[in-house]
C-alpha positions in Angstrom: 0.0 0.0 0.0 1.3 3.4 -0.9 -0.1 6.6 0.8 1.1 10.2 0.5 0.4 13.9 0.4 -1.6 14.7 -2.7 -0.9 18.4 -3.3 1.5 19.3 -6.1 4.9 20.4 -4.8 6.2 23.9 -5.3 9.9 23.7 -6.0 12.3 26.7 -5.6 15.0 26.2 -8.2 16.7 29.5 -7.3 18.4 28.1 -4.2 20.4 25.0 -3.5 18.9 22.4 -1.3 20.8 19.7 0.7 18.6 16.8 -0.7 19.4 17.9 -4.3 23.1 18.4 -3.7 23.2 15.0 -2.1 21.4 13.6 -5.2 24.1 15.2 -7.4 26.9 13.7 -5.2 25.3 10.2 -5.7 25.3 10.7 -9.5 21.6 11.4 -9.7 19.8 13.7 -12.2 17.1 15.1 -10.0 18.8 18.4 -9.2 19.3 21.8 -10.7 22.2 23.9 -11.9 22.3 25.8 -8.5 22.7 22.4 -6.7 25.3 21.2 -9.2 27.3 24.5 -8.7 27.7 23.7 -5.0 28.5 20.0 -5.7 31.2 20.9 -8.2 33.1 23.0 -5.6 33.1 20.3 -3.0 36.2 18.0 -2.6 36.1 14.7 -4.3 35.8 13.0 -0.9 32.2 14.4 -0.6 31.1 11.8 -3.2 32.7 9.1 -1.1 30.9 10.4 2.0 27.5 10.3 0.2 28.1 6.8 -0.9 29.3 5.7 2.5 26.1 7.2 4.1 23.9 5.2 1.7 25.8 2.0 2.3 25.6 2.4 6.0 21.8 3.0 5.7 21.5 -0.2 3.7 23.4 -2.3 6.2 21.7 -0.9 9.2 18.2 -1.2 7.7 18.7 -4.8 6.6 20.1 -5.8 10.0 17.2 -4.2 11.9 14.7 -5.9 9.6 16.4 -9.1 10.3 15.9 -8.4 14.0 12.2 -8.2 13.4 11.8 -4.4 13.2 9.1 -3.8 10.8 8.3 -0.1 11.3 10.6 2.7 10.2 10.4 6.5 10.5 12.9 8.0 8.1 13.4 11.8 8.5 15.5 13.6 5.9 14.7 11.0 3.2 16.3 12.7 0.3 15.5 12.0 -3.4 14.8 8.3 -4.0 17.9 6.4 -5.0 17.3 2.7 -5.5 17.5 0.7 -3.4 15.8 2.9 -0.9 15.1 2.1 2.7 11.6 0.5 2.1 13.1 -1.7 -0.6 15.8 -2.9 1.7 13.5 -3.6 4.6 10.6 -5.1 2.6 13.0 -7.7 1.1 13.3 -9.0 4.6 9.8 -8.2 6.0 7.3 -7.7 3.2 4.7 -6.3 5.5 7.0 -3.6 6.9 5.6 0.0 7.2 7.8 3.0 6.4 7.1 6.7 6.8 9.4 9.0 4.9 9.8 12.7 5.7 11.7 15.5 3.9 11.3 19.3 3.6 12.2 19.6 -0.1 9.1 19.5 -2.3 11.1 17.7 -5.1 11.4 14.7 -2.8 7.7 14.5 -2.5 7.3 14.7 -6.2 9.5 11.7 -6.7 8.1 9.9 -3.7 4.7 9.9 -5.4 6.2 8.1 -8.4 8.9 6.0 -6.9 8.3 5.0 -3.3 6.0 2.2 -4.1 5.4 -0.3 -1.3 5.1 -4.0 -1.6 1.4 -4.8 -1.4 1.8 -6.5 2.0 3.3 -3.4 3.5 2.8 0.4 3.7 4.9 3.3 2.5 3.9 6.8 3.3 5.6 10.2 3.1 5.1 13.7 4.3 6.6 17.0 3.4 7.7 18.4 6.8 10.7 19.8 8.7 12.6 17.9 11.4 12.5 21.2 13.4 8.8 20.5 13.8 8.9 17.0 15.3 5.3 17.2 16.6 4.0 17.6 13.1 6.0 14.6 11.9 4.9 12.4 14.8 1.2 13.3 14.4 1.4 12.2 10.8 3.4 9.1 11.6 0.9 7.9 14.1 -1.6 7.4 11.3 0.6 4.7 9.8 2.9 3.4 12.5 1.9 1.6 15.8 3.6 3.5 18.6 2.9 0.6 20.9 5.4 -1.5 19.0 9.2 -0.9 18.2 10.0 1.6 15.6 13.4 2.4 14.0 14.0 6.2 13.7 16.4 6.9 10.9 18.4 10.2 10.8 20.9 9.8 8.0 23.2 12.8 7.4 20.4 15.1 8.6 21.5 16.7 11.8 24.5 18.6 10.4 21.8 20.8 8.7 20.3 21.6 12.1 22.5 24.2 13.8 23.0 24.3 17.6 20.7 27.3 18.0 17.8 25.1 16.7 18.5 22.6 19.5 19.2 19.4 17.5 19.6 17.3 20.6 16.3 18.5 21.9 14.7 17.5 18.6 16.2 14.0 18.8 15.1 13.7 22.4 11.5 14.7 21.6 11.4 12.1 18.7 12.8 9.4 20.9 10.7 10.2 23.9 7.5 8.8 22.2 9.1 5.6 20.9 8.5 2.4 22.9 11.1 0.2 24.5 12.8 -2.0 21.9 12.9 0.8 19.3 16.2 1.9 17.6 17.9 5.1 16.5 19.9 4.9 13.3 22.1 8.0 12.8 25.0 9.2 10.7 26.7 12.6 11.0 29.6 14.5 9.4 32.7 14.7 11.6 34.6 17.9 12.2 37.5 16.0 13.9 38.3 13.1 11.6 39.6 15.0 8.6 39.4 18.6 9.8 40.6 20.4 6.6 38.1 18.6 4.5 35.3 19.2 6.9 36.1 22.9 6.9 36.1 23.0 3.1 32.8 21.2 2.8 31.0 23.4 5.4 32.4 26.5 3.8 31.1 25.6 0.3 27.6 24.7 1.7 27.5 28.1 3.5 28.4 29.9 0.3 25.6 28.1 -1.3 23.1 29.4 1.3 22.9 26.2 3.4 23.8 25.9 7.1 26.0 22.9 7.8 27.5 22.0 11.2 29.8 19.0 11.4 30.5 17.9 14.9 33.1 16.1 17.0 32.8 12.5 18.2 31.8 13.6 21.7 29.2 15.9 20.3 27.7 13.2 18.1 27.8 10.7 20.9 25.4 13.0 22.9 22.6 12.1 20.4 22.8 8.6 21.8 22.6 9.5 25.5 20.4 7.2 27.5 20.4 4.6 24.7 22.3 1.3 24.3 24.7 1.4 21.3 24.9 -1.9 19.5 28.3 -3.1 18.3 30.5 -1.9 16.9 29.4 1.3 18.6 29.9 4.8 17.2 32.4 4.4 14.4 33.0 5.7 10.9 30.4 4.7 8.3 32.5 2.1 6.6 33.3 0.5 9.9 29.7 -0.1 10.9 28.4 -3.6 10.0 26.7 -6.4 11.8 26.6 -9.1 9.2 29.7 -10.3 7.2 31.3 -9.6 4.9 32.9 -6.5 6.4 32.9 -3.4 4.1 36.3 -2.6 2.6 38.4 -0.3 4.8 38.5 3.3 3.7 39.0 6.7 5.1 35.8 8.5 6.1 34.6 11.7 7.6 31.3 10.3 8.7 30.3 8.9 12.1 27.6 6.3 12.2 25.8 4.3 14.9 22.7 2.3 15.8 21.3 2.4 19.3 18.6 0.4 21.1 16.0 2.1 23.4 15.9 0.0 26.6 
């Protein structure tokens, strides 16, 4: 079953948007010249980071589905790039329910065409901003059963929420309504792994009119406070895996982790 918001999206092509820059970094075509202009100025390692993020999401989603998690709330979905989260999960649990959220209208436009659930499951999507978690949760409750475990996915999203918008408070609010047995899946750009590259990336995003705040490992670890990190803990994106074979070792400026709500 596929649900969704029916109104036609209004897309602003005069300003770059993180979802469309990310699409460009992944080699996608659903972006505009203003997004490409930002991407072209980023170091080559930014493409590697985008790929590492996607691969981490694939591994984490598949592992969680294998643990019996069949409900996912994915915030900061991005433009669909196959395989997307619902495709990974529904290969394992055909009846899984997934709610996608993003604040770029172009994502909604493609979601209506591409995020097609298996008939046994449900895929839904909402155009909303993570800085309004109550709105997201209100919609998600129409699809997900908040009496049963839910995986909250925040992939490469929180760097775009500056400290003055209280990103930790937002995550705390989202987690506070999830039942015991739920999970947080999170990746975040690091300011302390490859500092010179982090500075270059944040500078180019800022020039493109987008706020970007990479954080240190201690700062990222605070998003997991009160939760139980599953092995291997908070590591770089290529280092996180649960099921062999292990990913090939490579440098990374991305922290990644999965944590269990006790």
